[in-house]
Backbone bond lengths (Angstrom), bond angles and torsions (degrees), N, CA, C in turn:
res aa  C-N    CA-C-N  psi(-1)  N-CA   C-N-CA  omega(-1)  CA-C   N-CA-C  phi
1 M - - - 1.446 - - 1.525 111.05 -
2 P 1.288 117.16 77.17 1.466 121.09 -178.00 1.514 113.56 -59.90
3 T 1.317 118.34 -33.41 1.467 119.75 -177.33 1.516 112.05 -69.89
4 E 1.350 117.23 -27.41 1.467 119.66 179.48 1.526 110.48 -64.92
5 G 1.324 117.07 -43.46 1.464 120.83 178.20 1.513 111.81 -62.20
6 A 1.320 115.53 -40.60 1.462 119.93 178.76 1.519 110.54 -64.98
7 S 1.325 116.33 -37.42 1.457 120.99 179.21 1.521 110.88 -65.08
8 V 1.336 116.13 -44.46 1.466 120.50 179.34 1.521 109.63 -64.01
9 A 1.332 116.73 -43.02 1.466 120.38 179.91 1.523 110.70 -61.82
10 A 1.330 116.74 -43.31 1.468 120.02 -179.97 1.522 110.47 -65.64
11 E 1.334 115.58 -39.39 1.463 119.31 179.13 1.525 110.56 -64.07
12 F 1.334 116.94 -43.01 1.465 120.31 178.26 1.522 110.69 -63.87
13 E 1.332 116.21 -43.70 1.464 119.41 179.89 1.527 110.83 -57.85
14 G 1.335 116.13 -42.62 1.466 119.46 178.77 1.519 111.52 -64.52
15 F 1.339 116.19 -44.08 1.460 120.43 178.72 1.523 111.04 -62.61
16 A 1.342 115.69 -46.44 1.467 120.24 -179.38 1.528 110.56 -62.20
17 A 1.311 116.33 -40.98 1.470 119.59 179.44 1.523 111.02 -61.27
18 E 1.343 116.22 -40.98 1.470 119.65 178.08 1.529 110.76 -63.28
19 Q 1.329 117.00 -41.69 1.456 121.07 -179.44 1.521 111.65 -65.70
20 V 1.328 116.61 -40.83 1.469 120.81 177.63 1.524 110.03 -66.69
21 K 1.328 116.39 -43.95 1.467 120.93 179.86 1.525 111.14 -60.13
22 S 1.348 116.54 -34.48 1.467 119.92 -179.18 1.533 111.79 -70.88
23 G 1.335 115.74 -14.03 1.459 119.68 -179.40 1.516 113.37 89.51
24 R 1.292 116.83 -0.86 1.470 120.23 -178.73 1.518 111.52 -71.53
25 F 1.330 116.48 -32.89 1.463 121.61 -179.37 1.512 109.82 -129.36
26 V 1.329 115.74 155.83 1.460 121.53 -179.08 1.523 110.98 -80.61
27 D 1.342 116.25 -40.42 1.468 119.94 -178.24 1.530 110.04 -154.36
28 A 1.339 115.65 176.17 1.463 121.64 -176.84 1.528 111.92 -63.02
29 R 1.322 117.30 -34.12 1.464 120.31 179.01 1.531 110.22 -61.39
30 E 1.310 116.65 -40.13 1.461 120.86 178.98 1.531 110.58 -65.70
31 V 1.328 117.33 -37.53 1.464 121.41 175.86 1.526 109.64 -62.30
32 L 1.333 116.31 -45.30 1.459 120.94 -179.94 1.527 111.21 -62.70
33 E 1.315 117.23 -42.67 1.475 120.58 178.45 1.525 111.25 -62.61
34 A 1.324 117.26 -40.25 1.469 120.76 178.07 1.527 110.33 -65.32
35 A 1.324 116.63 -40.25 1.462 120.52 178.72 1.522 110.52 -64.43
36 K 1.322 117.01 -43.45 1.470 120.79 178.38 1.527 110.80 -61.81
37 A 1.320 116.81 -42.66 1.471 120.77 179.81 1.538 110.36 -64.10
38 A 1.327 116.75 -41.17 1.468 120.20 179.07 1.528 110.86 -64.35
39 L 1.321 117.58 -41.11 1.466 121.31 177.75 1.523 110.98 -65.09
40 A 1.322 116.91 -39.07 1.468 120.35 178.56 1.527 110.63 -64.50
41 R 1.346 117.22 -42.39 1.470 120.68 177.56 1.524 110.75 -63.05
42 E 1.325 116.14 -41.61 1.465 120.64 179.79 1.526 110.76 -63.39
43 A 1.327 117.06 -42.06 1.463 120.82 178.87 1.525 110.46 -64.75
44 E 1.324 116.80 -39.86 1.468 120.96 178.29 1.529 110.50 -64.58
45 D 1.333 116.55 -42.72 1.465 120.73 177.85 1.530 110.64 -61.82
46 D 1.336 116.25 -41.54 1.467 120.03 178.34 1.524 110.52 -61.94
47 D 1.329 116.73 -42.51 1.468 120.76 178.89 1.524 110.62 -61.76
48 L 1.341 116.75 -40.92 1.457 120.53 179.28 1.525 110.49 -65.99
49 D 1.344 117.06 -39.81 1.466 121.01 178.42 1.525 110.68 -62.27
50 V 1.318 116.75 -43.26 1.464 120.77 -179.60 1.530 109.62 -64.38
51 E 1.312 116.90 -42.80 1.470 119.86 179.83 1.527 110.51 -64.40
52 Y 1.326 117.82 -40.98 1.461 121.46 177.79 1.534 110.24 -60.40
53 L 1.331 116.11 -44.43 1.462 119.79 179.41 1.529 111.60 -64.33
54 R 1.326 116.66 -40.67 1.470 119.42 177.14 1.526 111.05 -60.01
55 Q 1.321 116.00 -43.65 1.467 119.76 179.65 1.529 110.69 -64.62
56 A 1.320 117.46 -41.91 1.461 121.00 -179.72 1.527 110.71 -64.72
57 I 1.317 116.27 -40.52 1.466 119.54 177.72 1.518 110.30 -63.11
58 Q 1.334 115.85 -43.99 1.461 118.89 -179.53 1.527 111.42 -64.59
59 E 1.331 117.10 -39.22 1.465 119.91 176.37 1.514 110.81 -60.60
60 G 1.331 116.79 -40.30 1.456 120.46 177.72 1.514 111.72 -63.94
61 I 1.308 116.57 -43.44 1.458 121.03 178.67 1.527 110.10 -63.44
62 D 1.329 116.07 -45.25 1.467 121.07 -178.30 1.523 112.75 -66.56
63 S 1.331 117.73 -24.43 1.466 120.46 -176.08 1.529 112.25 -74.07
64 G 1.307 116.63 -14.12 1.462 119.49 176.84 1.516 112.65 90.63
65 V 1.317 114.40 -175.44 1.456 121.36 -177.38 1.527 109.93 -84.12
66 A 1.315 115.91 132.08 1.465 120.45 177.90 1.523 109.06 -72.99
67 E 1.298 115.41 144.91 1.465 120.03 -179.51 1.518 110.08 -111.48
68 G 1.320 115.39 154.52 1.456 120.63 177.60 1.515 111.93 80.64
69 D 1.305 115.52 -163.94 1.465 122.64 -177.50 1.530 109.39 -89.95
70 V 1.324 115.62 81.73 1.468 121.05 -176.92 1.524 111.08 -59.29
71 F 1.331 116.30 -47.44 1.460 119.40 -177.94 1.524 111.53 -67.04
72 G 1.310 116.80 -34.04 1.460 120.52 175.85 1.516 111.18 -62.74
73 R 1.329 116.03 -42.42 1.479 120.01 178.22 1.526 110.57 -64.14
74 L 1.328 117.27 -40.12 1.461 120.12 178.71 1.528 111.31 -66.35
75 R 1.347 116.29 -41.44 1.467 118.97 177.71 1.521 110.76 -61.13
76 A 1.330 116.54 -41.68 1.469 120.42 179.59 1.526 110.31 -66.01
77 K 1.325 116.37 -43.72 1.470 120.98 -177.92 1.532 111.34 -61.03
78 Y 1.336 116.10 -39.33 1.459 120.28 -175.79 1.533 112.69 -104.01
79 N 1.335 115.93 16.01 1.462 121.94 177.48 1.533 112.44 52.05
80 L 1.335 116.58 46.25 1.447 121.93 178.99 1.518 109.69 -98.75
81 P 1.317 117.85 148.29 1.467 119.52 179.74 1.518 111.51 -69.44
82 S 1.304 114.87 152.38 1.456 121.00 177.19 1.515 108.95 -70.67
83 R 1.317 117.10 147.06 1.456 120.79 -179.63 1.526 111.27 -87.78
84 R 1.278 118.89 -0.19 1.467 121.11 -176.91 1.487 112.07 -86.57
């Protein structure tokens, strides 16, 4: 799909031109570098979120099986109505 690449390039050029015109960036290369840095930070944040979730899941597994009416205790703690 050659036209799709051209469309993306034109869209980026327009975006970069607006950013340069606003004075935020000196040129399109600087806009691209900022975009790459933002994507890298986002990917790093996603990796940290996944690792946090893995650790939380493992802590839950390691804590063992809950005993008694767990959901009943949570409903009481948070003043939620009984589902019965």
